[in-house]
Phi, psi and omega in degrees: 000138179250126178238120185236130176272121187233147175261127181240121177290142178303323179298320179290321179298316184289334182304123178079016180296133178208125176246106184242044173057245185297337180280354176093186184237131177234159178200189177055057178066026182078004184266350185249119174273100185283306171230108179302163179306139172062023174260178187300144180287170177299128188239357178297137172278166184305318182299316181292319181296315179297326181293325177298311182296320180298320177299317181294315182298327180275354180078012181279151183285135170275158177301147181301146179252163182231125172243148172252132176274125183270173187297330181276006177092351177275180186231157176225135181289123176269309177223131183120014184297312183294321177296319180297314181291321177303314180297312183294322178297320181294312178294338178275006178069025181277341176205165181244165175230164180262132174243093189072242177256010185255135175273129184223126165274173184299329181272007178266352181283147173297155189303320184291322180290323180297319182291327177299316180296313186291330182270358178302135183255124177270141178267119187232125170271122177251125185251131177224131181171191179290161183304309181296322177298313182294316181299316177303313180296314181300326179286336188267325184298149177273086184288127178288154175079212182285121184289145179281149175288167179299323182286326177297322178292319177297321181300324182292332182275317190254043180289156181156184183299318181301314183294322178302315179293319182297319179297326180298323180277330191237359195237022179218149173303129182081011179291162182311317180297323177295316181299326182279318191230016185301329181285345187243357179234128181256099186208149176273110184293314187295324178269021171076014182293324181289320175298315177302317179297315178299320178293322179297319178298312184286329177296322178295319180294329183264005181055053179215190178251168177302313180297322178296318179294316182292321177299320183292327187254003187309322186257012174295153178277339178210170187240038185299323180300313181297313183294319180293322178296316180299317180294322181297322178299309185296316177301319177299317179298314182294325181279331184276319180246099191284342179250127179276138175226146183300335178295343180294338181290341184264005181267140176273092185289332184300320180291318179293320179301317182293324181283325195235004185297336183265002180272152176262136178232139170280104188295329180294311178299320180300314180296320179297320179293319178300313182300317179300313182291325174300327181273353183280117182292341179285342180272111185264342178245092187293325177296337181285347179303321184292324175290323182296315184292341175267317187269333184067023177262111186298340182299335182288346186267343185048063181303135183303134181273159175289149178281162177305325182293319177298316179299315182297317183298315178299316183299315183292323179298324180273353186055033177078006183264125177292123185290352182261309181261350175063026174260158182262136184223159168285158189294328180291346178260010178241161183230141176287136188218152175283127174298307169261119182304150177306320183292344180249021173105357180286143180249163178275071178238154182309320184285349176256016185256135172221160177254125175248149171294158184306315187292316181294323179295324178292317183294321181290321179298320183292325179288324178289000000 
């Protein structure tokens, strides 16, 4: 892998600058992809944006930026997007800054000061190499400013037509994926979280990793397989669980879809069970109900534990004797347990509490 430190003049950076909203932002003679299509919008506030220009005007160094060199010889900004856009917007006469008590746009500066600004050199690391090498490096470097998410790092490595199409479906507020599944998926669209979620779902179905799936499809012309799989997951959820509840947004549906999509469920009976569990005060993790009714694994429910007071009462009542092995223990060596298991109708109430030694409690749990 080749990593090269390069000096880029602001004038050269601004050359060819174009911000066309959904089509993205380009600069550096059209060779630099500053903000790819359908990626997060410019997020710097006025104070941060002005600080960038103030640093340049004073000739102070800005933090180093990182570009990735793509297969076609062009570049994509990995870190420094906001600083780059701030500089280009100022040179594009989009906003002004204060010089003392004076308001100045770029064309208000004296010629010598204007040339200083245009000749200011940005320090840029340009990385070129294999996909795995670049991804490892991007994850390792101490990127200044706002750190990129894992999916933003992957996007820098596996750029191409396929990724551009995928971002169109998954990477903007109001995108098709949000319209289809916003109620069922908890993910940050702007930071590529929704795209990452969709990729994780299909990667699981294909028995691969997100990186493996992106590498395989990087040069595809379209992303229909990814989009169709995402829709299939959401449709299965809606057909299986007929009543919507806000807790459904916290469930990882992609995993459940792969495991249970071919099973038949009585949706009426399933809804009745979900409603009963939602009303059960012993179930403390309501979102886990959906996993439980499919997997029957009680751990997803986080059944309410007995209080220390309940445990102490049961311990004194038993005089420290474990009712299973009939040996005497200190209270710290015993665990509070349901006499009648929760799964068989027992509740987390003092009269249903007993103290078992650790070994007997483990043996009982394994039998249940």
